[in-house]
All heavy atoms as a GROMACS GRO file, in nm:
protein
  468
    1MET      N    1  -1.181  -0.964  -1.131
    1MET     CA    2  -1.079  -0.914  -1.051
    1MET      C    3  -1.090  -0.968  -0.908
    1MET      O    4  -1.202  -1.003  -0.853
    1MET     CB    5  -1.100  -0.758  -1.040
    1MET     CG    6  -1.039  -0.693  -1.158
    1MET     SD    7  -0.978  -0.536  -1.111
    1MET     CE    8  -0.996  -0.453  -1.257
    2SER      N    9  -0.981  -0.977  -0.838
    2SER     CA   10  -0.974  -1.020  -0.698
    2SER      C   11  -0.948  -0.915  -0.602
    2SER      O   12  -0.903  -0.805  -0.647
    2SER     CB   13  -0.860  -1.125  -0.690
    2SER     OG   14  -0.880  -1.233  -0.778
    3GLN      N   15  -0.988  -0.935  -0.483
    3GLN     CA   16  -0.965  -0.836  -0.372
    3GLN      C   17  -0.838  -0.878  -0.297
    3GLN      O   18  -0.821  -0.998  -0.261
    3GLN     CB   19  -1.072  -0.825  -0.281
    3GLN     CG   20  -1.188  -0.740  -0.336
    3GLN     CD   21  -1.287  -0.703  -0.225
    3GLN    OE1   22  -1.294  -0.775  -0.123
    3GLN    NE2   23  -1.365  -0.602  -0.246
    4PHE      N   24  -0.748  -0.782  -0.272
    4PHE     CA   25  -0.626  -0.801  -0.198
    4PHE      C   26  -0.622  -0.713  -0.083
    4PHE      O   27  -0.666  -0.600  -0.091
    4PHE     CB   28  -0.505  -0.778  -0.284
    4PHE     CG   29  -0.481  -0.880  -0.391
    4PHE    CD1   30  -0.537  -0.865  -0.523
    4PHE    CD2   31  -0.407  -0.984  -0.375
    4PHE    CE1   32  -0.527  -0.954  -0.616
    4PHE    CE2   33  -0.381  -1.088  -0.472
    4PHE     CZ   34  -0.448  -1.066  -0.595
    5THR      N   35  -0.573  -0.760   0.032
    5THR     CA   36  -0.554  -0.675   0.153
    5THR      C   37  -0.398  -0.646   0.156
    5THR      O   38  -0.316  -0.743   0.161
    5THR     CB   39  -0.602  -0.749   0.278
    5THR    OG1   40  -0.738  -0.775   0.260
    5THR    CG2   41  -0.582  -0.659   0.403
    6VAL      N   42  -0.365  -0.526   0.151
    6VAL     CA   43  -0.231  -0.477   0.164
    6VAL      C   44  -0.203  -0.405   0.295
    6VAL      O   45  -0.275  -0.314   0.327
    6VAL     CB   46  -0.196  -0.380   0.042
    6VAL    CG1   47  -0.041  -0.344   0.052
    6VAL    CG2   48  -0.234  -0.443  -0.090
    7SER      N   49  -0.104  -0.454   0.367
    7SER     CA   50  -0.073  -0.380   0.492
    7SER      C   51   0.074  -0.345   0.492
    7SER      O   52   0.159  -0.404   0.422
    7SER     CB   53  -0.106  -0.474   0.609
    7SER     OG   54  -0.027  -0.604   0.602
    8GLY      N   55   0.102  -0.250   0.572
    8GLY     CA   56   0.238  -0.191   0.586
    8GLY      C   57   0.249  -0.076   0.664
    8GLY      O   58   0.162  -0.052   0.751
    9ARG      N   59   0.352   0.008   0.638
    9ARG     CA   60   0.361   0.140   0.710
    9ARG      C   61   0.429   0.245   0.617
    9ARG      O   62   0.485   0.200   0.517
    9ARG     CB   63   0.440   0.121   0.840
    9ARG     CG   64   0.580   0.074   0.814
    9ARG     CD   65   0.641   0.037   0.946
    9ARG     NE   66   0.790   0.019   0.932
    9ARG     CZ   67   0.876   0.050   1.020
    9ARG    NH1   68   0.842   0.078   1.144
    9ARG    NH2   69   1.013   0.026   0.998
   10PHE      N   70   0.395   0.365   0.650
   10PHE     CA   71   0.462   0.472   0.569
   10PHE      C   72   0.517   0.582   0.659
   10PHE      O   73   0.476   0.590   0.778
   10PHE     CB   74   0.362   0.533   0.471
   10PHE     CG   75   0.241   0.606   0.531
   10PHE    CD1   76   0.240   0.733   0.566
   10PHE    CD2   77   0.122   0.527   0.557
   10PHE    CE1   78   0.129   0.795   0.617
   10PHE    CE2   79   0.020   0.582   0.618
   10PHE     CZ   80   0.016   0.716   0.645
   11LYS      N   81   0.610   0.652   0.598
   11LYS     CA   82   0.676   0.758   0.676
   11LYS      C   83   0.574   0.882   0.695
   11LYS      O   84   0.535   0.935   0.603
   11LYS     CB   85   0.805   0.796   0.606
   11LYS     CG   86   0.909   0.878   0.696
   11LYS     CD   87   1.030   0.893   0.612
   11LYS     CE   88   1.140   0.941   0.706
   11LYS     NZ   89   1.270   0.961   0.636
   12SER      N   90   0.572   0.919   0.825
   12SER     CA   91   0.489   1.038   0.857
   12SER      C   92   0.568   1.136   0.942
   12SER      O   93   0.686   1.098   0.976
   12SER     CB   94   0.361   0.992   0.925
   12SER     OG   95   0.383   0.948   1.052
   13ARG      N   96   0.512   1.240   0.981
   13ARG     CA   97   0.577   1.337   1.069
   13ARG      C   98   0.629   1.283   1.197
   13ARG      O   99   0.736   1.311   1.249
   13ARG     CB  100   0.495   1.455   1.091
   13ARG     CG  101   0.463   1.539   0.968
   13ARG     CD  102   0.372   1.654   1.010
   13ARG     NE  103   0.323   1.714   0.893
   13ARG     CZ  104   0.205   1.776   0.875
   13ARG    NH1  105   0.125   1.785   0.976
   13ARG    NH2  106   0.174   1.830   0.759
   14ASP      N  107   0.548   1.195   1.252
   14ASP     CA  108   0.578   1.144   1.392
   14ASP      C  109   0.642   1.005   1.384
   14ASP      O  110   0.635   0.930   1.473
   14ASP     CB  111   0.445   1.129   1.472
   14ASP     CG  112   0.374   1.256   1.479
   14ASP    OD1  113   0.444   1.361   1.492
   14ASP    OD2  114   0.246   1.256   1.474
   15GLY      N  115   0.711   0.975   1.280
   15GLY     CA  116   0.772   0.844   1.265
   15GLY      C  117   0.710   0.762   1.154
   15GLY      O  118   0.703   0.813   1.038
   16PHE      N  119   0.658   0.643   1.185
   16PHE     CA  120   0.589   0.562   1.086
   16PHE      C  121   0.440   0.543   1.130
   16PHE      O  122   0.414   0.527   1.249
   16PHE     CB  123   0.661   0.428   1.072
   16PHE     CG  124   0.779   0.427   0.984
   16PHE    CD1  125   0.910   0.452   1.045
   16PHE    CD2  126   0.775   0.416   0.845
   16PHE    CE1  127   1.019   0.459   0.955
   16PHE    CE2  128   0.882   0.416   0.762
   16PHE     CZ  129   1.009   0.439   0.823
   17ALA      N  130   0.360   0.542   1.031
   17ALA     CA  131   0.218   0.517   1.058
   17ALA      C  132   0.181   0.384   0.983
   17ALA      O  133   0.218   0.363   0.868
   17ALA     CB  134   0.126   0.624   1.008
   18GLU      N  135   0.108   0.290   1.051
   18GLU     CA  136   0.067   0.164   0.985
   18GLU      C  137  -0.065   0.182   0.917
   18GLU      O  138  -0.144   0.267   0.950
   18GLU     CB  139   0.062   0.067   1.093
   18GLU     CG  140   0.195   0.035   1.170
   18GLU     CD  141   0.194  -0.091   1.236
   18GLU    OE1  142   0.100  -0.175   1.230
   18GLU    OE2  143   0.298  -0.116   1.304
   19PHE      N  144  -0.071   0.105   0.814
   19PHE     CA  145  -0.203   0.102   0.736
   19PHE      C  146  -0.246  -0.034   0.696
   19PHE      O  147  -0.160  -0.126   0.694
   19PHE     CB  148  -0.185   0.191   0.610
   19PHE     CG  149  -0.097   0.141   0.508
   19PHE    CD1  150  -0.146   0.056   0.404
   19PHE    CD2  151   0.033   0.174   0.502
   19PHE    CE1  152  -0.062   0.002   0.316
   19PHE    CE2  153   0.122   0.127   0.408
   19PHE     CZ  154   0.072   0.037   0.308
   20GLU      N  155  -0.366  -0.051   0.660
   20GLU     CA  156  -0.418  -0.161   0.593
   20GLU      C  157  -0.531  -0.126   0.505
   20GLU      O  158  -0.626  -0.053   0.539
   20GLU     CB  159  -0.470  -0.268   0.700
   20GLU     CG  160  -0.527  -0.400   0.636
   20GLU     CD  161  -0.561  -0.496   0.743
   20GLU    OE1  162  -0.467  -0.533   0.820
   20GLU    OE2  163  -0.679  -0.550   0.744
   21THR      N  164  -0.519  -0.168   0.374
   21THR     CA  165  -0.623  -0.122   0.276
   21THR      C  166  -0.658  -0.250   0.189
   21THR      O  167  -0.585  -0.336   0.180
   21THR     CB  168  -0.567  -0.008   0.189
   21THR    OG1  169  -0.670   0.038   0.098
   21THR    CG2  170  -0.442  -0.052   0.101
   22THR      N  171  -0.783  -0.242   0.130
   22THR     CA  172  -0.830  -0.339   0.037
   22THR      C  173  -0.828  -0.285  -0.102
   22THR      O  174  -0.877  -0.170  -0.124
   22THR     CB  175  -0.965  -0.384   0.077
   22THR    OG1  176  -0.961  -0.426   0.213
   22THR    CG2  177  -1.021  -0.495  -0.009
   23ILE      N  178  -0.770  -0.349  -0.198
   23ILE     CA  179  -0.756  -0.309  -0.337
   23ILE      C  180  -0.819  -0.411  -0.427
   23ILE      O  181  -0.786  -0.539  -0.408
   23ILE     CB  182  -0.610  -0.297  -0.369
   23ILE    CG1  183  -0.529  -0.194  -0.273
   23ILE    CG2  184  -0.581  -0.252  -0.514
   23ILE    CD1  185  -0.546  -0.054  -0.305
   24ASP      N  186  -0.892  -0.369  -0.531
   24ASP     CA  187  -0.933  -0.471  -0.634
   24ASP      C  188  -0.828  -0.464  -0.747
   24ASP      O  189  -0.788  -0.359  -0.789
   24ASP     CB  190  -1.067  -0.418  -0.698
   24ASP     CG  191  -1.181  -0.439  -0.601
   24ASP    OD1  192  -1.179  -0.540  -0.524
   24ASP    OD2  193  -1.274  -0.360  -0.603
   25ALA      N  194  -0.774  -0.579  -0.770
   25ALA     CA  195  -0.663  -0.587  -0.868
   25ALA      C  196  -0.664  -0.726  -0.936
   25ALA      O  197  -0.723  -0.820  -0.886
   25ALA     CB  198  -0.533  -0.566  -0.803
   26GLU      N  199  -0.586  -0.735  -1.054
   26GLU     CA  200  -0.580  -0.854  -1.126
   26GLU      C  201  -0.488  -0.960  -1.057
   26GLU      O  202  -0.517  -1.084  -1.060
   26GLU     CB  203  -0.532  -0.830  -1.266
   26GLU     CG  204  -0.621  -0.738  -1.345
   26GLU     CD  205  -0.560  -0.700  -1.478
   26GLU    OE1  206  -0.450  -0.747  -1.510
   26GLU    OE2  207  -0.632  -0.628  -1.553
   27ASN      N  208  -0.382  -0.914  -0.996
   27ASN     CA  209  -0.288  -1.001  -0.925
   27ASN      C  210  -0.218  -0.926  -0.828
   27ASN      O  211  -0.237  -0.806  -0.796
   27ASN     CB  212  -0.187  -1.066  -1.030
   27ASN     CG  213  -0.105  -0.964  -1.098
   27ASN    OD1  214  -0.062  -0.868  -1.046
   27ASN    ND2  215  -0.094  -0.989  -1.238
   28GLU      N  216  -0.118  -0.995  -0.745
   28GLU     CA  217  -0.059  -0.932  -0.634
   28GLU      C  218   0.037  -0.814  -0.675
   28GLU      O  219   0.038  -0.717  -0.599
   28GLU     CB  220   0.031  -1.042  -0.569
   28GLU     CG  221   0.100  -0.995  -0.439
   28GLU     CD  222   0.167  -1.114  -0.373
   28GLU    OE1  223   0.113  -1.228  -0.362
   28GLU    OE2  224   0.279  -1.085  -0.322
   29ASN      N  225   0.099  -0.826  -0.782
   29ASN     CA  226   0.196  -0.719  -0.835
   29ASN      C  227   0.107  -0.597  -0.864
   29ASN      O  228   0.159  -0.478  -0.831
   29ASN     CB  229   0.268  -0.757  -0.953
   29ASN     CG  230   0.370  -0.867  -0.915
   29ASN    OD1  231   0.422  -0.878  -0.801
   29ASN    ND2  232   0.410  -0.950  -1.019
   30VAL      N  233  -0.010  -0.606  -0.924
   30VAL     CA  234  -0.088  -0.489  -0.958
   30VAL      C  235  -0.141  -0.423  -0.826
   30VAL      O  236  -0.142  -0.303  -0.818
   30VAL     CB  237  -0.208  -0.532  -1.050
   30VAL    CG1  238  -0.301  -0.417  -1.072
   30VAL    CG2  239  -0.151  -0.580  -1.181
   31ALA      N  240  -0.167  -0.507  -0.728
   31ALA     CA  241  -0.221  -0.452  -0.596
   31ALA      C  242  -0.109  -0.375  -0.534
   31ALA      O  243  -0.139  -0.270  -0.472
   31ALA     CB  244  -0.260  -0.571  -0.507
   32ARG      N  245   0.018  -0.420  -0.540
   32ARG     CA  246   0.131  -0.349  -0.483
   32ARG      C  247   0.141  -0.212  -0.550
   32ARG      O  248   0.160  -0.109  -0.494
   32ARG     CB  249   0.258  -0.419  -0.502
   32ARG     CG  250   0.272  -0.541  -0.410
   32ARG     CD  251   0.404  -0.619  -0.447
   32ARG     NE  252   0.411  -0.748  -0.380
   32ARG     CZ  253   0.463  -0.756  -0.262
   32ARG    NH1  254   0.515  -0.646  -0.193
   32ARG    NH2  255   0.460  -0.875  -0.200
   33GLU      N  256   0.138  -0.215  -0.684
   33GLU     CA  257   0.155  -0.089  -0.760
   33GLU      C  258   0.039   0.017  -0.729
   33GLU      O  259   0.068   0.136  -0.716
   33GLU     CB  260   0.151  -0.123  -0.908
   33GLU     CG  261   0.282  -0.183  -0.965
   33GLU     CD  262   0.397  -0.106  -0.933
   33GLU    OE1  263   0.408   0.018  -0.963
   33GLU    OE2  264   0.507  -0.166  -0.887
   34HIS      N  265  -0.084  -0.032  -0.724
   34HIS     CA  266  -0.197   0.052  -0.691
   34HIS      C  267  -0.173   0.110  -0.551
   34HIS      O  268  -0.202   0.231  -0.526
   34HIS     CB  269  -0.321  -0.026  -0.689
   34HIS     CG  270  -0.382  -0.035  -0.834
   34HIS    ND1  271  -0.431   0.064  -0.901
   34HIS    CD2  272  -0.396  -0.148  -0.901
   34HIS    CE1  273  -0.468   0.024  -1.021
   34HIS    NE2  274  -0.451  -0.108  -1.027
   35THR      N  275  -0.127   0.042  -0.458
   35THR     CA  276  -0.104   0.085  -0.315
   35THR      C  277   0.010   0.195  -0.322
   35THR      O  278  -0.010   0.303  -0.255
   35THR     CB  279  -0.050  -0.028  -0.226
   35THR    OG1  280  -0.164  -0.132  -0.235
   35THR    CG2  281  -0.036   0.018  -0.086
   36PHE      N  282   0.114   0.174  -0.388
   36PHE     CA  283   0.223   0.276  -0.397
   36PHE      C  284   0.168   0.402  -0.462
   36PHE      O  285   0.194   0.515  -0.422
   36PHE     CB  286   0.335   0.229  -0.487
   36PHE     CG  287   0.430   0.134  -0.415
   36PHE    CD1  288   0.463   0.015  -0.468
   36PHE    CD2  289   0.495   0.171  -0.292
   36PHE    CE1  290   0.556  -0.072  -0.401
   36PHE    CE2  291   0.576   0.083  -0.225
   36PHE     CZ  292   0.610  -0.034  -0.278
   37CYS      N  293   0.081   0.388  -0.566
   37CYS     CA  294   0.030   0.507  -0.634
   37CYS      C  295  -0.071   0.584  -0.538
   37CYS      O  296  -0.070   0.709  -0.533
   37CYS     CB  297  -0.044   0.468  -0.758
   37CYS     SG  298   0.070   0.410  -0.892
   38GLN      N  299  -0.154   0.507  -0.474
   38GLN     CA  300  -0.258   0.559  -0.385
   38GLN      C  301  -0.192   0.644  -0.272
   38GLN      O  302  -0.223   0.762  -0.250
   38GLN     CB  303  -0.346   0.454  -0.334
   38GLN     CG  304  -0.459   0.503  -0.245
   38GLN     CD  305  -0.545   0.392  -0.182
   38GLN    OE1  306  -0.507   0.270  -0.206
   38GLN    NE2  307  -0.652   0.422  -0.121
   39PHE      N  308  -0.096   0.582  -0.203
   39PHE     CA  309  -0.039   0.650  -0.083
   39PHE      C  310   0.055   0.754  -0.132
   39PHE      O  311   0.071   0.863  -0.066
   39PHE     CB  312   0.032   0.548   0.005
   39PHE     CG  313  -0.058   0.483   0.098
   39PHE    CD1  314  -0.123   0.364   0.065
   39PHE    CD2  315  -0.090   0.534   0.220
   39PHE    CE1  316  -0.209   0.300   0.144
   39PHE    CE2  317  -0.174   0.474   0.306
   39PHE     CZ  318  -0.233   0.354   0.267
   40GLY      N  319   0.120   0.746  -0.248
   40GLY     CA  320   0.207   0.847  -0.296
   40GLY      C  321   0.127   0.970  -0.328
   40GLY      O  322   0.172   1.088  -0.300
   41SER      N  323   0.016   0.959  -0.391
   41SER     CA  324  -0.065   1.071  -0.431
   41SER      C  325  -0.142   1.142  -0.314
   41SER      O  326  -0.149   1.262  -0.300
   41SER     CB  327  -0.167   1.043  -0.544
   41SER     OG  328  -0.261   0.948  -0.493
   42GLN      N  329  -0.184   1.060  -0.218
   42GLN     CA  330  -0.259   1.104  -0.109
   42GLN      C  331  -0.181   1.179  -0.011
   42GLN      O  332  -0.210   1.281   0.049
   42GLN     CB  333  -0.341   0.995  -0.036
   42GLN     CG  334  -0.467   0.949  -0.110
   42GLN     CD  335  -0.536   0.835  -0.035
   42GLN    OE1  336  -0.491   0.790   0.064
   42GLN    NE2  337  -0.648   0.799  -0.092
   43HIS      N  338  -0.060   1.119   0.018
   43HIS     CA  339   0.028   1.168   0.123
   43HIS      C  340   0.158   1.236   0.074
   43HIS      O  341   0.240   1.284   0.164
   43HIS     CB  342   0.065   1.052   0.221
   43HIS     CG  343  -0.054   0.991   0.285
   43HIS    ND1  344  -0.121   1.045   0.393
   43HIS    CD2  345  -0.122   0.880   0.262
   43HIS    CE1  346  -0.221   0.975   0.424
   43HIS    NE2  347  -0.228   0.863   0.343
   44GLY      N  348   0.170   1.238  -0.052
   44GLY     CA  349   0.294   1.298  -0.111
   44GLY      C  350   0.412   1.228  -0.072
   44GLY      O  351   0.520   1.283  -0.053
   45LEU      N  352   0.413   1.100  -0.086
   45LEU     CA  353   0.525   1.008  -0.051
   45LEU      C  354   0.597   0.950  -0.172
   45LEU      O  355   0.527   0.934  -0.278
   45LEU     CB  356   0.481   0.891   0.037
   45LEU     CG  357   0.413   0.934   0.168
   45LEU    CD1  358   0.349   0.811   0.233
   45LEU    CD2  359   0.505   0.994   0.269
   46LYS      N  360   0.719   0.922  -0.151
   46LYS     CA  361   0.798   0.844  -0.255
   46LYS      C  362   0.786   0.697  -0.221
   46LYS      O  363   0.760   0.664  -0.103
   46LYS     CB  364   0.932   0.889  -0.259
   46LYS     CG  365   0.953   1.036  -0.293
   46LYS     CD  366   1.097   1.076  -0.292
   46LYS     CE  367   1.110   1.218  -0.330
   46LYS     NZ  368   1.245   1.268  -0.307
   47ARG      N  369   0.811   0.615  -0.322
   47ARG     CA  370   0.807   0.464  -0.300
   47ARG      C  371   0.894   0.420  -0.194
   47ARG      O  372   0.865   0.324  -0.121
   47ARG     CB  373   0.834   0.394  -0.428
   47ARG     CG  374   0.719   0.405  -0.533
   47ARG     CD  375   0.773   0.348  -0.664
   47ARG     NE  376   0.655   0.358  -0.764
   47ARG     CZ  377   0.582   0.264  -0.799
   47ARG    NH1  378   0.599   0.145  -0.752
   47ARG    NH2  379   0.481   0.287  -0.886
   48SER      N  380   1.013   0.489  -0.170
   48SER     CA  381   1.102   0.452  -0.075
   48SER      C  382   1.054   0.476   0.066
   48SER      O  383   1.108   0.431   0.174
   48SER     CB  384   1.234   0.519  -0.096
   48SER     OG  385   1.228   0.655  -0.088
   49GLU      N  386   0.957   0.567   0.078
   49GLU     CA  387   0.901   0.599   0.211
   49GLU      C  388   0.777   0.508   0.255
   49GLU      O  389   0.719   0.533   0.355
   49GLU     CB  390   0.851   0.742   0.206
   49GLU     CG  391   0.969   0.841   0.185
   49GLU     CD  392   0.922   0.984   0.168
   49GLU    OE1  393   0.821   1.009   0.106
   49GLU    OE2  394   0.999   1.076   0.221
   50ILE      N  395   0.742   0.416   0.166
   50ILE     CA  396   0.638   0.324   0.182
   50ILE      C  397   0.691   0.180   0.200
   50ILE      O  398   0.760   0.137   0.105
   50ILE     CB  399   0.534   0.329   0.075
   50ILE    CG1  400   0.483   0.470   0.054
   50ILE    CG2  401   0.414   0.241   0.101
   50ILE    CD1  402   0.395   0.484  -0.074
   51GLU      N  403   0.661   0.110   0.308
   51GLU     CA  404   0.704  -0.028   0.332
   51GLU      C  405   0.584  -0.116   0.329
   51GLU      O  406   0.497  -0.105   0.417
   51GLU     CB  407   0.779  -0.035   0.459
   51GLU     CG  408   0.906   0.045   0.464
   51GLU     CD  409   0.970   0.028   0.603
   51GLU    OE1  410   0.923  -0.045   0.690
   51GLU    OE2  411   1.071   0.097   0.622
   52LEU      N  412   0.578  -0.207   0.226
   52LEU     CA  413   0.461  -0.305   0.226
   52LEU      C  414   0.506  -0.425   0.296
   52LEU      O  415   0.613  -0.488   0.266
   52LEU     CB  416   0.429  -0.340   0.075
   52LEU     CG  417   0.386  -0.217  -0.005
   52LEU    CD1  418   0.352  -0.267  -0.141
   52LEU    CD2  419   0.268  -0.144   0.055
   53GLU      N  420   0.430  -0.473   0.397
   53GLU     CA  421   0.464  -0.583   0.478
   53GLU      C  422   0.401  -0.717   0.428
   53GLU      O  423   0.458  -0.822   0.428
   53GLU     CB  424   0.431  -0.561   0.627
   53GLU     CG  425   0.519  -0.447   0.683
   53GLU     CD  426   0.478  -0.417   0.826
   53GLU    OE1  427   0.373  -0.474   0.881
   53GLU    OE2  428   0.538  -0.326   0.884
   54GLU      N  429   0.269  -0.704   0.390
   54GLU     CA  430   0.199  -0.820   0.354
   54GLU      C  431   0.091  -0.784   0.239
   54GLU      O  432   0.023  -0.688   0.255
   54GLU     CB  433   0.133  -0.881   0.471
   54GLU     CG  434   0.056  -1.012   0.439
   54GLU     CD  435  -0.015  -1.073   0.567
   54GLU    OE1  436  -0.005  -1.006   0.664
   54GLU    OE2  437  -0.066  -1.182   0.554
   55VAL      N  438   0.079  -0.869   0.145
   55VAL     CA  439  -0.024  -0.866   0.043
   55VAL      C  440  -0.085  -1.005   0.039
   55VAL      O  441  -0.025  -1.102   0.006
   55VAL     CB  442   0.029  -0.828  -0.096
   55VAL    CG1  443  -0.077  -0.827  -0.197
   55VAL    CG2  444   0.113  -0.702  -0.095
   56SER      N  445  -0.229  -1.008   0.075
   56SER     CA  446  -0.290  -1.133   0.079
   56SER      C  447  -0.419  -1.120   0.001
   56SER      O  448  -0.489  -1.017   0.004
   56SER     CB  449  -0.316  -1.184   0.226
   56SER     OG  450  -0.396  -1.085   0.291
   57GLN      N  451  -0.452  -1.232  -0.057
   57GLN     CA  452  -0.571  -1.238  -0.140
   57GLN      C  453  -0.694  -1.281  -0.049
   57GLN      O  454  -0.682  -1.362   0.031
   57GLN     CB  455  -0.559  -1.337  -0.260
   57GLN     CG  456  -0.678  -1.331  -0.349
   57GLN     CD  457  -0.647  -1.416  -0.470
   57GLN    OE1  458  -0.556  -1.478  -0.482
   57GLN    NE2  459  -0.751  -1.416  -0.561
   58GLN      N  460  -0.811  -1.210  -0.067
   58GLN     CA  461  -0.918  -1.245   0.019
   58GLN      C  462  -1.008  -1.355  -0.051
   58GLN      O  463  -1.016  -1.371  -0.163
   58GLN     CB  464  -1.012  -1.119   0.040
   58GLN     CG  465  -0.946  -1.022   0.127
   58GLN     CD  466  -1.031  -0.908   0.156
   58GLN    OE1  467  -1.136  -0.884   0.102
   58GLN    NE2  468  -0.990  -0.833   0.258
   0.00000   0.00000   0.00000
């Protein structure tokens, strides 16, 4: 598995909050899906409330 750094922003009470996280995944698409699932479950967000700006492999 490879490590991917995913950055973007999500909708919060005070507007948008930026984030950057590292995910172990097989490819870029899997890293995107894990990020959506992680932020959706932790913050109670829908996919439309999460904006991914960059996914890069380390």
